[in-house]
N, C-alpha and C positions, 0 to 999 in steps of 0.2 A: 171110478173105481179107486179105492184107497188100499194100498198094500202097506201094512204096518210091519216094522221090524224093531226088535229091542237089541241094543248094543251097549258095549262098554267102551268108553273113550280110552285109547291107549297112548295117543300122542297128539300134539297140536302143531300143525305146520303154519307157515307164515300166512296170515290173513290180510285183510285190507279194511278200511274204515267200515264199521258196522257188520263185519263178517268174520266169523271164526272158521278156519279150515282145519278139520279134525280127521284123524285116522282112528277108526273104531273097529271093534270086533264083534261079530254076531255070536249068538250062543253056541253055534256049531263050529266056531273058530274062523269063519269066513271073514277076511278083512274087507272093510268098506271105507270109502272116503265120504265125508259128510260136511255140509255147511250148516252153520248156526247163525241166524240173524239175531244179533245180540240185543237189539232193541225190542224184539218180540219174545225171546225165550231166555234171555240172560246169557251169562258166560259159563260155558261148560269147563269142568276140571278133569284132569287125567284121573281115571279110575271110577268116574261117575257113570251111572246108567242113564242112557238117553233113549227116547222113543223117536223112531225115524219114519218119515214118509218115503217109501222106496218104490213107488209104482213106476216112475220114469226110469229109474235105475234098472228095475227088473225087466223092463221092455226095451232097454237099450236106446232110449230116446236121447236127444241132444242136450243134456244138462251138464255136459262135461264129465259124466261118470260119477255124479254126486247123488247121495241121498240127502234129505233135509231133516234137520232136528226139529221135531214138533214140540218136544217138552223135555225138560230135565226133571223128571217126576219126583225125585227125592229131595229136590231143593228148588222150589218154585221161586222165581224172582219176586222181589218186593213190589207192591203196587207203586206205580209212578206217582210223583207228587201231583196235586191238582193243577190242571192246566186248561186253557181255553181250547175250544175246538170240538166240533161234533160231526165232522165229515167222516163217514165210515168207508174205508177202502177194502177191497177183497170182500165185499159185502156178503153177509150171511154164509160165510164159510167158517170152518173152525179157527182159521187164522186171521179173521178180520181184525183190522186195526183202526183206531180212531185218531184222526189227524185234524190239525187246524187248517181249514181251507183259506186260501189267500183272500177270497172275496166274501167269506161269511161274516156275520155280524160282529163276532168277537175279534176279528182280524184288524190290526192297525191300518190295513190297506182297504178296508171295506168302503170307506167314503170315496176313495179314488175310483174304485172299480164299480161302485153302484151306478155310475153314469157313464163309465168308459164305453165307447162304442166304435172307436176308430183306431187303426194301427198307424195312421199317418205315413203310409208308404213303406212301412217296415218290410225289408226283404225277408221272405219266408221260404226256406229251402226244404223240400221234403224228399225223403228217400224210402225205398222199400225195406232195406235191411239195416240193422243196428251197426253192422260192420262198416257202413258208409260214413258213420259219424266222424272218425278221426281224419278220413281222407277229405271230406268236405271242409273240415276245419283247417286242414293243411292248405287247401286251395284258397280259403278266405285269407289266411295269414300270409300267403305268397303275395297278395296284392295289398292287404290292409292289416299289417301285423298287430296293430293296436285295437282292432275292432273288438267290441264287447259282444261276445257270442252267448246266447241263451240256448240251451238244449231243452226242447220240449219232448218228453218221453211219453208216447202213447201206450195203451195197454194191450197192443196186439201180440206182444211177446211176454217176456218176464214182467211180473208186476213189481217186485222190489227193485228200486234203482240200485240198491246195494249189491245186487248180483253181478253188476257190470264192472269188471275190473277196468274196462276202457274208460268209463266215467271217472273212476277214481284216479286213474293216471292223467287224464286230461285236466281234471280239476287241480291236481297237484302241480302240473306244469303250467297252470294258468292259461290253458288254451280255451277253456270255457269258463264263463264268469258265473253262470247260474244254471241250475237244473230244475226244471218244472215238471212234476209228474201229474198226468191228467187221467181222468176216468178212474179205472180201478187200480192203476199204477200208483205207487206211493214211495216215499222216502226221498223226494227231491228237496231242494232248498225251499221251494214253494209247492203247495198242493193245490190243484185246480179241479173243478168239477168236470170240465170237458176241454176239448182242443180250443174252443173259442175263448174261454176264460183263461186258459193257459197262455194263448198268444197275447191277450190283453195284458196279462200279468208280465209277460216278457217285455212288452213295450212300456207300460206305465209304472211298474214296480221294480223290475230288474234293470230297467234302463238300457235294454239291449240295443245294439246297432243292427243286429239281424238275428233271426231265429232259425235253428235247424230242428226239424221235426222228424222223428223216426221212432219206430217201436223199439222196445227193449230187446235184449238177446232172446233168441228162440223163435224165429219165424216159423209159422205153421203153414204147411202146404200139403195138398192132397193129390196133386197131379191132375186136377181138373181145371176148367177154364175160370171158375169163380171161387173155388175153395182154397183161398189162401189169405193170410192175415194182412198181407201188404196192400189190400184194397184201400186201407186207411190213407195211403198217399194221395189218392184222388179226393177223398173227403177233406184232407188238409188244404189242398189247393182251393177247394170251394170255400172253406172257412176263411182262409186268408183273403180271398177276393171279397167276400161278403163284408169283412171288417175293414176294408180299405188298405190292405197290405199289398205287397208285390209278390204274388205267388210264382215260385220257381221250382220246376220239377227236375230232379236229378235222375238220370236213367240208370237202371240196373243193366249192366253190360258184362258179357263174358266172352273170352276167346278160348276157354278151356273146359267149360262145363260139358260133361258128356251127354247131357240131356238136350235134345234138339230144341225144346221149347224155351230154354234159357240161353241158347247160343246167339251171339249178337245182342240185340236188345231182348231182355227177358219178356215173356208174355205177361208177367206180373206188371211191368211198367206199361206195356201196350194196353192192358185192360184198365189199370188204374187211371191212366191219363187219357186213354181213348174213350172209355165208357163211363167211368165214375166221375171224373172231373168235368163238370158241366160248365164251370166258369172259365173264361179265357185265362191262360197262364203262359209263362215263358218256359219252354222245354229246352234244356241245354244239351246239345248234341256234340259229344267230344269228337274232335277231328283226328281220329286214330289212323295210323298208317296202314297201307296194304289192303288186302282183301277184307279184313275185319272192319276197317273203316268204311269201305264201300257198302258192306252189308248193313252196318249201323245206319248209314245215311238213307239207304233204301227203306229200311224198316221204319225209321223216323218219319219218312214221307207218307206213311199210311195213317199217321195221327190226324185227327180232325183239324180242319182249317181254322177253327176258333182259337187254336193255340198258335203262339209265335215260336218258331224253331230258330234257335240261335246256335250257330256253329262256333265252338270255342276251341282254339288250338290247345294242344297238350304240351307244347314246348316248355321246358322248365319245370313241369309238374313232378317228374320223377325226383328231382332234387328237393322239391318241397315235401314230397311224401317221405323222403329219407329222414326228415327231421322229426317225424312223428314220435311222441314219447311212448307210444304203445305199438306193439307188433301188429302189422296189418295182416288180417286174415279174413277170408270170407268163404263159407262153404268148405272149410278145411284146406283152402289154397292160399298161399301167401303171394306177395307182390311179385316175387321171382317166378312163380308158376303161372300167374294169370294177372298181369298188370292192368288189364282193361277195366275191371270194376273200380279200381282205385283211381285210375286216371279219369274215368267218367265222373266219379263223385267229386274229385278235386277240381275238375273243370267247372262243375256247377258252382262250387264254392268260390272259385276265382271270379267267375262271371258275376255272382251275386255281390262280391265286394266292389265291383265297378259301379253298382247301383246305389251305393250308400249316399251319394250326393243328391239322389233324386227324391229323398224323403221330404214330405211336406211338413 
């Protein structure tokens, strides 16, 4: 369902690379906040008419309260200059975009990736939620501050990488060296067809020491056993194993989520790693204090024996998390309200950093 709105731009707030943040007004005077992806629709000016996609806004979904600019109809952007690339992302939607795939024939990296088939032991850390990204990176940096980290963004959540202010802040702080968007996701430093080629690009093109793989912002869940976009985490472990990487699972943990299915280890992690991930992987179990730690260890023990469970202390990780260049927040809760998810993610990152010397 598409809900259209027409509005007039009244002001521009501070944006971030590739994104304009606008304050607009509907015809009936209702104020709305809107985002414009400038590489798709151009740069809007105050006083201009814009067409908005407002379905998520109208339904109160988790887009941060934004509508999205579909077009500036009275001043369409000029055609881009001729450029290589024929990979279409957000395919067959009105906002599809053509990109240069890292491994397609016109890419300067085609020759390298034409025969690439091995990650050479590259540590690949996967997580259910986008909010785990800065925490994992903090854990990596606690042990290996100079590690070159590639973030591989899957298409389970937001498709445009530009939507993520987390990515922008981590790039600016040099916490991540390269962003690779895979599947229908787009806007990374490199574009890849799927997770497999994305991981190969991380290893052979971006020169990463390790890769963090997670969906973009906007996890989808239905409250059912299988109906959530985080199942991708199990698929990532399979892909990493098939390609000769070192698959490492970060657990989604909470001590404050009011939903029983997400208390302790979320059922998302138990399903993704217990049922979807068929290849053996290392699952990092944070050694949290008190009753929550006991619950997490009991739940982790229900995972299949094909996986190796590694207990990682959380000592010192609060200090590492405090250095994050982006505010830590997951499901509307910050580190002070629910430290467990961030400690669990950071524990996985720190453990992965210890495996950098194991690469072949």
